[in-house]
N, C-alpha and C positions, 0 to 999 in steps of 0.2 A: 469529523474534523474538530468537533468540540473536545474530544478526548486527546487529540493530538495537541491542541492548544493548551489544555490543562497540563499535560505531560511536559510541554515546553516551558510553561511558566513555573512549574514546580522545579524544573532543572535550573532555571534562572535564579530562583530563591536559594536553592541548595548550594549552588556554586558562587553565589553573590556576584552574579554577572550583571552587566548593564542591559543587555538585550540578546535576542536570538538573531544570529546572523543568517543561518540557513538550516533547513531540515532536509534530511535524506529519507525518503519514504519508499517502501517496497509495496508494489501493487501487482497482484496476480493478473495474468493475461486474460483469464476468463471471469474475473470479477465484474460485477455490473457497475463499477464506478466509472465516472467520466472525469478526465483530467480538467477540462474547462470548468465544469461545475465545482470540482474540489477547489480549484484556484480561486474562483469567485467567492465561494463560501468562506475560504480561509481569509481572504482580504477583509471581508465583512466582520468576521469573528475577531481577528487580530487587531483591528483598528483601535487605537488608544491604549494598547498594551505593549510591553517590552518585545512582543513578537511582531509588531507592525513593521512591515518592510522586509521581513525575512524571505529569503528565496527558497522555493520548494524545488527539490530535485527528485524525480521519480525513477525508480529502477523497476523494470518489468520482471516479475517472477514467472518462469516458464511453467506451464501447466503439465501435469502428468496424471493420468488416470489408470485404474486397474479394472479390466473387464471382469464382471461378476460371473460370466459364463465360462471363459477359458483361462481366466486369472492372469493374462498377459498384460504388461504395462505398455502404455503408448501415449503419445502426444496427440491431443485432440485437434485435428485439422480444422482451421477456421472456427475454433471454439465448439465444434460439434462433437458430442460424445457418441461415437459410433465406432465400434471395434474394427480395425482394419484386418484383423486376423480371422475372426469368426462371424463378424457382421452383427453382433449383439449391440443393443442400445443401453443395456444396464451396466453401469460402471461406478466404482468408488473413486471420488476425487481425492487424490493424494496431495496435490499442490496446484496453485494457480488461482485460488480464490482469496488469498490473504491480502490484508492491508495493514501495514505496521510501520512504526518509526524505526529506522535503522540507525540514524545518527542525528544528534542535535549539536550544531556548532554555535557557540556563544561568543559574544564580544564583551570585553571588559573596558572600563574607562581608564 
């Protein structure tokens, strides 16, 4: 969240904005991040900055993995990486672990 705040404050300076209105974040469905913890940490970090009071909006990125035995792609059911085609547990994660800023909305005075 510190890098999200840094990116937001840099955008405020670059665009000569008054404050951050909202942030749109992408979070992978099999990432180990927790919404509540992220929100709590954000509020502590942003306090006293132009990002204080900004609303956070999360978009879930669907997970996709590729089996390393049969090479078929699939969606891991309940976050469990177990190939429904061949039964293998070995897979390459193609998406679903990411966490990134998608959009920063600013306010101007």
